[in-house]
N, C-alpha and C positions, 0 to 999 in steps of 0.2 A: 591890325593891332601891332604895336611896335615892339613888344617883348613877349617872350614865350610864357606860357602859363606856369605858375608855380606848382610845386608838387602837391600842395594842399587843395588845389582847385579841382572841382568835379568834372565829370565827362561832358557836362553841358557847356562848360567854359571852353573845353578843348574843341568841341564841335563848332561853337561860335567863332573861335579863332580860325578854324579851318575854312569856314564859310567866308569869313572876312578876307582871308588870303586869296581864295578863289575869285572873289569879287574884284579884288585889286588887280589880279592877273588879267581878268577879262577886260577891265577898264583900260589897262595898258595895251591890250591887243586892239581894242577899238581905237585907241589913240593912233596906233600905227596905221590902221586901215584908213582912218580919216586923213592922216598925213599923205598917204598914197593917193587917195582920191583928190585931195586938194592940189597936189602936184600935177595930177593929170588935168584937172580943170584949169589950172594956171597956164599950162602949155597950150590948151585949147584956146583960151582967151588971147594968149600971146600971138597966135596965128591969125585970129580975126575972122577968116572966112573958110568955108569948106574947101575952096579952091587952093588956098594957101596951105591948108592942112594936107592936101594931096602932095604938095611939093616939099613939105618940111617934116611933119610928123602926124601919123594917124594911129588910132588904136588898132593894133594888128596883132595877129598871132606871133608868138616868139619863134625866131628861127634858130637853127642849130648853132649859128655863129654869134648869137646874141651875147654881148659882154655882161660881166657881173655888174650889179647895181650897187652904188655906194649907200651908206647908212641912211642918208636923207632922201634917197630915191630921186636923184636927178634924172635927166631925160630918159634914159633907158632903165627900166625897173622891172623887177620880177618879185612879186610877193607870193609866197607859197604857204598856204595854211593846210596842214596835213592832219586829218582827224584819225586818231587811233581806232583800230577796228575796221573802219570803213575805207581808210586810205583815200579819202576824198581830198582833192586838191583844188584850191581856189587861187587864181592868179589874176593880178591886175598888171597889165603890161603897157608900156608906152615906148614907141620907137620914134626918134626924131627924124629919121630919113630912111630911105630904102637900104642904106648901108650903115651898119651899126658903128657908132663912134668908139674910139679908144679913150679910156680914162687917163688923165694926166694930171699931175700936181704942178706942172710947169706954168709958164705964162699963158694967157688966154689966146685962143685961136682967133683968126680974123673974122670968122662967122660964128653966130650963135652966142648965147650967154648962159649963165648958170647962177643959181642961188645957193645959199648955205642950206645944209640938210635941215628939214623941219622936225625930224625925230630920229632916234637911233634905237637899235635893238639893244636890250639889256645884256650886259656881259655875264649875267647869271642865268640867262635864258629867257627873260621877259623883255618888255620894251617900255620906253618912256619918251616923252617929248621934252624939248628943251625948256627948262624952267627958269625961274628968276635967279637961281643960284649959278647959272652958267656965266663964266667969266667973259665970254666973247664969242664971235662967230668962228666956226671951224675953218680948216683949210678948204679953199674953194676948189672943186673938181671941175675942170673944163673939158669939153669934148674936143678931140683933135680930129679934123675932117679926114677920113680915109678915102681910098679910091672907090669908085662906084662899082657895084656888083648887082647882078640880077637877084631879085627877091625870091626866096623859096618858102612857100607856106609850110606851116608845121603840120605834121600828120595828126589825124584824129581831131582836127579842129572843126567846130560846128559852122556850117554855112547858113543855117537858118536864122541865126541870131545876128542882129546888127551890132556893130562895135559899141554903140551907146547902151544897148540892152545887156551886153555880156557882163559888165561889172556888177549890175544889180542882181543878176541871176546867181552869180558865183558868191557874192558877199552873203547871201542868205544861208550859205553852208559853212559859216565861220566855225573853226575848231574851238574847243573849250579850254585848251591848256596851252600856256606859253612855252612849255617844254617842247611843243611840236610846231612852234612858230619859226619857220626856217626861211632864210633868204637864200635863193639859189642863183647861180650865174648862168644857167642855161637849161634847156629841156633835156629830157631823158635821151632823146635822139642824139644829142651832142656828145653823149658818153657811150656811144656805140650800142644803144638799146639796153644797156645794163641797168642794174638797180641804182638809183640815186643814193650815194652814201650819206648825203646830208639829211635825207628823210628816214634814215635807218640808224638811229643812235646806238643800237645794240642793247643787249641785256644788262642787268645789274652787274656791277663789278667790272664793266668794260671801260677802257680808255681808248678813244679814237680821236684822231686829228684830221680835219678836213680843211681845205682852203676854199674860201668863197669870197665873193666881192673882190675880184682880182685887184690886188694892189691896195685894198682897203682893210680887210680883216681876215683872220683865221678863226677856225672854230675847233674845239675839242670837246669830247664827251667824258664825263665822270659819272659812273653809276647811271648812265642813260640820260644825264642832264647836259644840255648843250651849254657851252661857255664860249662866248664870242670875245675876241681880243682884237683891237684895232691896231693896224700897222703904222708906225711913225712915218710921217711924210718924207723923211730923209732916206727911207729904204725903198728903192724903186723896184727891187726884185729880191725875193727870199734867197735866190741863188747867190746874191752878193754876200750873204752872212757867212761867218766862218764855219767851217766844218772840221770834224775830227776832234780828238781829245786835245786839251790845252797843252802847250809846251811846259807849263809849270808842273811840278810833281811835289809830293809830300813825303817827308821822312819822319818817322816817329822819334821825337826828341826826348819826351819825358812823360811818364805815367804817374799821376798822383793817386795815391790810395793803396790799400793792401787788404786782401780779403781775410779778415780775421773774425768777422761777426758770426760766420756759420761754417767754417772749415777748420780742419786740423792738418797736421803734417804739412805745414805751409811755410816753414822758415828754416833755412840751413845756411851754412857758410862753406864756400868752396875752398879748394886748395889755394886758389889765387887770392883769397881774402875777400872776394866778392860775396855779397849777401844775395841769396836767391829766394824769391818768393813769387806769388802770382796774384793777379787780379784780372777779372774778365777772361779773355782768351789769351792773355799775354803772360809769359813767365819773364819776370824782371830780374836782371843781374845788376845789382847796385853796389858801387864802390863808394863808401863814405869818404868825404873829403876832410883832411886834417884830423887832429885829435889822436887818440890812441889807436885808431884804425889804420894809421899810415899817413903818407904824404897827402897834401891837398889835391884839389882837382877832382872832386867826387863826380860821378856820372852814372849813367844807366846804359845798359845794352838790353836787347829784347829778343826773346825767342817767340816767333809768331806763327809757328806751324800748326797750331790747333784751330779747329773750326767751330768749337763751342767752349763754354766756360771750363777752365781748368779746376779740378777739385782736390788734387793731392800731388805731392812731390816725394821723391826719394833720391838721395845722392849716392852714387857708386863709391865703394871703398877707395878708389883712386882719386876722389875729390874733383874729378873732371867731368865724368859722364853723369847725366841727370835723366831720371825717368819722371814723366809727368802724365797724369791721367785726366781725361776730360769726360764731361757728362754727355748724355745723349741729347740731341737737338732735332729740329725740323727745319727744312728749307722753306722758301716762300710758297711752295706748292703743297706744303704739308707732308712731304715725304721725309721719313726719319733719317737723321744723320747718326750713325752708330758710334757709341763710345769706343775709345781706343787709348792705348798707352804709347807714347813716343819716348824712345831713348835717343838722346842727342848729346852732342859734344858742346860743352859750355865755352870752349875756346873759339871754335869756329862757328858755332850756332847752326851746325848742320845736323840734320836728322840721320841717325845711324840705323835705327830699326823701328818698325811699326809693329806693335804686338797686340793681338787680340781683336782685330777688326772683325766684327760679326760674332765674337765669342762672349761679349759682355752685354748685360741688360741695364738700361737706364743710365748707368754711369759707373765710373771707377771710384770707389769709396776710399780705398787704402791700398798702399803698395810698399814693398821693401826689397832691397837687394840683400843677397846672402853676403857673408863677411869672410869666412875662413877659406873659401875657394876663389878668391880674387873677384868676387861679385859675379860668378858665372850664372846665377839663377835669380829670378825675380818672382816674388809672390804677390798676387793680386786678389783683392776682394771686390766684387762688383756690388751694385745697389739693387739687385733683383730681390724678390721676396725671400729666396733661399740664401742670399748673400753667398754666391758661389765662390769658393776658395780654389785658386789654381796656381800652379808652379810652372814657370816658363824658362826655357833655355834662352838667355839673352842674345847670344851670338847668332843663333839660328832662327830665333823668333818662333820656336815650336813649343806647344803645350805638352808638359810631361805628366801632369797629374791634375785632377779636378775632383771636387767633392762639394756637396751641399753643406754649408757651414751651420747656419741657424736662421730661424725666422726673425730673430731679434736683431737690432741694429749692431753692426760691427764698426767700431770707431778707430781701432788701431791694429796693426799687424807687424810682425818682425821675426827675423831669423835669429837664433841664438848665435852670438859671436864665437862660440866655441864648437858648435856642431850644426851644420846646415840641415841635418835631418830633423832638427827641433824647430818648430814654428809656433808662435804664440799669437792668439787673437784675443781681443777684449772689446767689450761694448756694453749693451744693456743687460745687466744682471748676470754677466758671465765672464769667466776667464777660461779659455780653452787652450790646451797644450796638444799640439799635433806632432805625430811622428810620420815623417815622409821618407818613403823608400823610392829611390829614383828610377827603378826599373831599367838599370844599365843604360840610361839615356835614350831609351826607345820612346818615341812620342806616344803619350797616352797609356804607357805601361806602368807608370808609377802609382803608388797607393798612398793614401793619407788616412791615418788612424787618430781618432780624437780621444783625449782624456779630459774630462771636465774638472775644473778646479773646485774643490769642496771647501766651503767656508766654515763648516763645523760649528764651533761655539761662537764664532765671530758673526756679527750682524751682516747679512748679505746686503750690499749696497744696491741702489737702483741702477747706477751706471758706474763703469770703470773706464774712464775716458783715455787713460794713458798708462804706460808701463815702461820700464827701462831695465836692461840687463846689467848686473854688477860684474866686476872682474872675476869674482869667485864662483860665478855661475848662478847665484841667486837672482831673483826677479823682484823688483819693487813695483807695486801698482798704486795708482792714485784714484780715489773714488769720490762719489758724490756726497759722501758723509764727511769729507775732509780728512780721511784716514789714509796713511801710507801703510800698506801691508807688505810684509816680506815673505816671499814664497821660496822655500828651500827644496832641494832635490832629495828624493828618498827612493829606496828600492820599491818596485811595483809590487802590488799584491798579485801573487801568482794565480789566485782564483779568479781575478777579473783583469786579465791581460789587455782587454780591449781589442778592437779590430786591428789586426796587423801585429798584435803583441807588443805593446809599449814596454820599453826596457826600464824606464824610470817614470816617476810621477812627481808632482809638486804638491806641497802642503804649506799652510801658513805657519810660520815659525815666530813671527813678531808683528806687533801693530803699534803705530804711533799716531796720535791725533795731531795733525799738522796745521790745518786751516779751518776757518769758519766757512762752511759752504764747500762747494765742489773743488777738487784739484783738477785743473785743466792741462797741466804740463809738467813733465819730469825731464831733467837733462843731466846726463853723466858728464862731469868735467874731466879735464885731462889729469888733474891731481887726485882723482878718485872720489871726490866729494860729489854730492848730488844736489841739484837745485829743484825746488818745487814752486809752482806758480798757482796762487789761489784765485778763485773766482770772486766770491762775495767780498772777501777781505782785501783783495788786490795786493797781497803780500808776496814777496819773492824771498824764499828762505833757503839758506845753504846748510846742508846736513853732512855731518861727519860720520865716522864708523859708529854703528849702534844707533843710528838715527838721532844723534845729538845735534841740536840746533847750534850753528856756529855764528851766523850773521844773517841779517835780514834787511829788507828795504820795502817801502810801500810805494806803489804806483799811484800817481795823482788820479783823483776820481774822474776827471774829465777825459782821461785816456781810456777808461774802462778796465775790465779785468784782464789778467794774464791769459793769453791764448797759446803762445808758443815761446820757447826759449832756445837760443843758440849761442854757443861759445865762439867769440870772435878771436882776433889776434891778441896775444898777450892776456891781460886780465879783462878785456872788453867783453861785454855781454850785449846781445841783441834780444829784444823782447817785443813780440807781437801782441797786440791787445784786441779785445772784442769790439772796440770802437774804431777799428781799421787804422790804427796808428802803429808805427814801427819806432821803437825807442832804442837809444844807444847810451851805454854808460857802464857803471859798475855799482856794486852794493855799497861801497863806501861813499862815493861822491854823488850818487843818484843817477837819474836818467833824464835825457832830453830827447825830444822827437826829431827824427830825421826824415820820416815819411808820414804824412797825414792824409786823411781823406774823409769823405762823407760816409754815412752808414745806411742811407736809404735812397730811394729813387730821386734822381736829379732832373730838374726842368729849367731853372732860372740860370741864365748866363749873360754877361755883358762884359765888354772889354773897355779899358781905360782910354780916353781920347788922346792921351799924349805919352803914356808909359806902357811898357810891356807888363801890365797887370790886368787881372780879370777877376770878376766876382761871380760866385756861384751860390745857389740856394736850392733847397729841395724838401722832401718829405721828412727829413730828420730835423727840420726846424732850425738848422744851422745856416748862418750867413757867413761866407768865407771869402776873404780877399787874398788872392794868390799873387806872388811875385814870379813872373815868368822868366826873369833873368836868373834869380837865385834858386829857382825851383823849390820854393818854400812857401809855407803859409804865413802871410803877413799878420793877419788877425782873424778872429772868428767871434761870433756872438750868437746868443740864443734868441731867436725871433719869437718863441713861444707858440708860433703858428707856422703852418706850411708855407714856404716861399715858392712862388711859381714863376716869377719874372722879375727882371731888374734892368735898369739902364742908368748910365752915368750922365750927369749934366755935362754939357760941352766944356765947362771949366775944369771938370774933374774933382771939384771941391765937395760935391754931394752926390749921392746915388739914391734913386728911387727904387723901392722894392714892393712888388704886388703880392698879396697873400691870398689864401684860398677862402677868406671870409668876406671879401669885398673891401678889406682894409688895405691901405698902402702907406708906406713910411718913406720919409726922406731922412737920410743919415749923413752926418759929416764924416768923410772918409778918413780924416786924421784922428779925430777924438772919439769916433763911433757914437756920438751923441745923436739922439733922435730929435731933429729940428722940426719935423712936421709929421702928424699922425691924422689921417683922414680916412673916412669910410664912404664908399659909393655903392649903394645897394647891399645885398646880402649874398651875392653869388661870387664865385671865384674870379679873380682877375687873370687874364691870359697874356696880356702884353702891356708894358709901359714904355713910352718913347718920348724923349725930349726932342723938340724941334732943333734944327741945326744952329739957330741963333740963340737957343736957350730961353726964348721968351714964352714958350708954351710947353705944356706937358700933356700928352694924350694917354688916357687910361682905357684899355679895351677890356670889356667885362663879358661874362657869360650871361648877363641880362640883356644882351644884344645891343648895348649902347657903348658909345665912345665918349668919355668924359674929358672935357678940355679945361685946362687950368692955365691962368696967366702966372708966370714965374718971375720972381725978382732977379736982379742981375747976378746975385751970388747964389741963387737957387734955393735959398733957405726958406723963403716965404712964397705962398701960392694962394690964389683965389679962383673960385669957379668962374670960368669964362662962358661955358655953354656945353651943350650936349649934341652929339651927332646921332640922330635917331632915324632909322630906316632899314637897318639890317633885319632879316627875318630869322636869323640864327645867331649863335654866340660868335663873338669876335675871336679870330685866331691869329691874325698878323696885321700889322699896319706900318706904313712908312710915310715920312714927311717929304715934301718937295724941297728942292734946294733953296727956294726963296722963303721957306717956312710958312707959307700961306695955305697949302693944300695937303690933304691926306689921301692916300690910297689904302684901302682896307680889304681884307678877306674875311669870310665867315665860314661857319661850319657847314653851310649848305652850298658852298662853292660860289658865292657871290663875289664880284669885284665892284666895289663902289668907290666913288671919289667925292671928296668933301672940300668945300670952300670954307676954311676955318676963319680966316681974316674977315670974310664977308658975313659972318654970323653962323658958322657951323652948318651951312646949307649943303644939302645933297645936290651934286651936279648930275642932273638927270640925263643930260646929253654927254654920255661917256666918250663919244667920238672926239669931243673937244680936248680931252686930256691925253690924247695919244702922243703928243710931242712934249709933254711935261717931263722935266728932268727931276729925278728923285735923289735925295741926299743919301739914303740907304736903300737897299733892295733886299727885304726879308720876306715879302709876300710870296707865297708859293704859287700863286696864280697870277699870270700876267703875260703879255706878249713876249717880253724879254727873257722869260724863263720857262715857257710852256714846254720846251723841248726836254726838260729834265724828267717829265712824267713818262713812265714806261707803259707799254701795253698791258692791259689787265689790271690796272690800278683801280682800287675802290675809293680813291679820294683821300684816304687816311695814311697811305704808305709813306708819304714824305712829311716829316715832322717839322723840319726847319730848313731854312735856306739863307744864305748870306753872300752878297756880292762883295768882292774885294774893293778896297778904297781906290785902287787904281783902275777899277772897272774893267779888268781883263779876264777874271775868272769868277765862277760862282761855285760855292761849296754847298753840298746837300747832305742832310742827315735823314736816313730812311728807317723803316720799321724792321729791316732785316740785318741789323748790326753793322751797316756799312756807311762809310763816308765817301762821297763822290766829289770829283772835281771836274767841272765842265768849263768850256769856253763861254765868255760873255760877250754879246748877248747869246743866249741859248734858245733860239727861235726856229729850230728845225726839228721836225718830228724824229723821234728815236735817236736823239743826239748821242754820240759816243762819249764816254767819260773815263776818267781814271778812278779806280775803285780801291778802297783801302779797308781791310778788316782789322779786327782786334777787340772791338767791343763785344760783349757777350749778351747784350740786350738791345732793345730798340735804342737808336741814337736820338736823343731828344733835342739837341741844339748844337749849332756850329756858329762860330764867330771868328773873324779875322782880328788880329791885334792892330793897333793904330797905324803901323807902318807896313802891314801885310807880310811881315817876316814870319809870323806864326799863325796857325789856325788852331783853335781850341774846340774840342768836341766833348760832349757829355754822354755817358752811357746812362740808360734809364735805371733799371733795377740792379745792374751790376755796380752802381755807384762809382763808376770810374771817370776820371778826367784825363783825356789825352791831349798833349801839346805836340802839334805837328810842325816841323820846320818846312816852310815853303821854299822850294828850290826852283831856280829859273830853268830855262830850256838848256838841256845838256848838263844840268847840275849833277854832281856826284852824290853818292850816299843814298841812292834810291833804296826803298824798302824791299825786303825779299818778297817774292811772288806769293800771292795768296793761293792755297791749294784749290784745284778745280772743283772740289766738292763743296766749297764754300757757297752758301746760298746767295744769289745775286738778284737784286731788283733791276739792275741795268739790262739792256738788251745785249745780244750776243756780241755787239761791236764794242762793248766796254772792255777796258784793259784792267786786269787784276794786277795790282801793284803791291 
């Protein structure tokens, strides 16, 4: 069957499909056996008489020095059929002379001849014979006559069977699975009596790489499945291929996006005027260019010391030091990475102190510096069930006090600006006032006493997301009912002093209804007024004394609700929104975006063929075109459906976008007009790719098919040309040849197939013939030129995306462990070393080089981040700071953390 069963089909249909697949595999195995026998008989006929057979080639046992057989089984061949459970081996062997020949791709020798291979082993583990779709004969492999040597019989060979009877006896024990059909280059004796690695693919989840068919192919295993890849004829030895990491390096140039959808305490302005916020594992220091924020030349710097997603920030009273807390994570082996707080210098980007390693659970939810004592203390609330509240000495990194806070969510924490012994926390259905006694600075000797805020006659809100201290000592809280409550200090009730004896308590003295829906942010301005940001109504309101509204502005709907407010230089305001945008402006003139991003998981990425622009799409249903030079969003539009893949036409005039419903669109990149709207099947599309001449468009679907369309010269019109049918699982990646006539594709079950599109979308069953074909792009994750990027232990899904640079010098890889790798190209040596770069907080879903290879763009999955990396040549300056050794790595130990 050509496509997988749909979800509505019954188990009988699944069984039928499985039987059909097994039948096809067995038929392919028989084809290979027939090809081997035919080759043997051809050589027998070629010699004519038994006497000549004695001098040229006889059916004889394989010797230790027997060379590897090419795919088509020329004169020296070894076919090994290994049956699981019984480990039964069946071998058909042919030797042309007492001395084994050496295989060569050079000119023919003076003696002997050769023919093209009659069948090749499937690169997905099966086998097939050369079909009508084959473009021509493969490269001819000719034997080179070596020096004579005495023949040595193989051990354990049977002397009772004649050479003519032996093949018939052994073929009766044919194995049933193509996963165990393995071509070997010698007997077990030639490996020192050890276990043949080619007949031991390993258990599930393993990745192994073995060389066989010397000079012809290499083989690797993914989840126990063998994948054969044929070596191009121009490569005479794998030792000739480059080794070591590439001379090129990456430097993080720009981060698109801001984490406002699900985090708080995420936007501040430093003394330098830089805006500090975070996304994924990176804390961004952004200097706006031009306007009220200062002179032009806006740019970004990045603190990249964290190993998992940053959740909250706090700025020291000196306006230079910053504290950032990260969530807990796991490495690639499932071992936990503990949450921690970093205190670092925003001028040098150097880490000054690491606080709480091993002391927090799940993550750091909120933190704050003290104010009146020059920021000597840091208060931290973690994300454990009890939301542990702790106070730390910043300079020494020691914990001074700790207490269980509450089982309800804690959303904000802060020290009183007048008294460091007073700490306030707020969150779900509570406001707590804490009295901290420092215990003379002795670690663990301090105490924390809680006094719960009482709402009395006022309605108790479900959430209190934010609060702010006023200069007179009062506290304003914003809640989910849209009210601002004023809490005033009063003498404590001597009968209920609380644990530790609180000296004062707080009570509600005033209430003002400020917003429709929740209040997400409060900000105290330098002039003493207060700003509040609403959720549902998206209003930004300035309040004077007595909570009198002075001025307001409304945030446009497509930016979302107000998440955070920070006061910039002069009258400038910075506003973070729930749709991951950062706005800049003031209440009088309004706001404009300076940073924008996606709000959900990203998958689709393509770069413009002649400009430093790129396009992204994802689960938020937004299609965005980004200007890599201006570091800005050029335009965006609502797709109404999830976008998963995209590709520019070579002219750059239109772009094709694949959706999760089997529908694909073609849009004009200037007008954003949809010029084509087509549906192929009802399953999601995983890849769309234009041919290099722009005459064809290939659509890879999860229905196991590749749809081919003829495209007009301007890319606006298309018509169905054909379908590529033959994959047994969903399409994952595909690439066009440089002449635009052939396609290489990968699928979910690790197949590598080749297609003759110009010849009628035919499957090229003799994959050996495609070994020298040149590819316009290289994004397939399986293939000889890139198999070295796979690490040991991979389960076949660890690498999400791969892209070769246009100059064909390096290949970038996106993995499931938040890393971007840079390898030399071709990367055809097992366990190849790489340069590794962190920063993403989720699986990296895609990587692409810009048209001139000056930049590399990478997409984070669930962190919705877009990283733009500058590609630096050998010895280039500006290398990124080293990734900490605790960062999980998919690469082998030889990788370089950069």
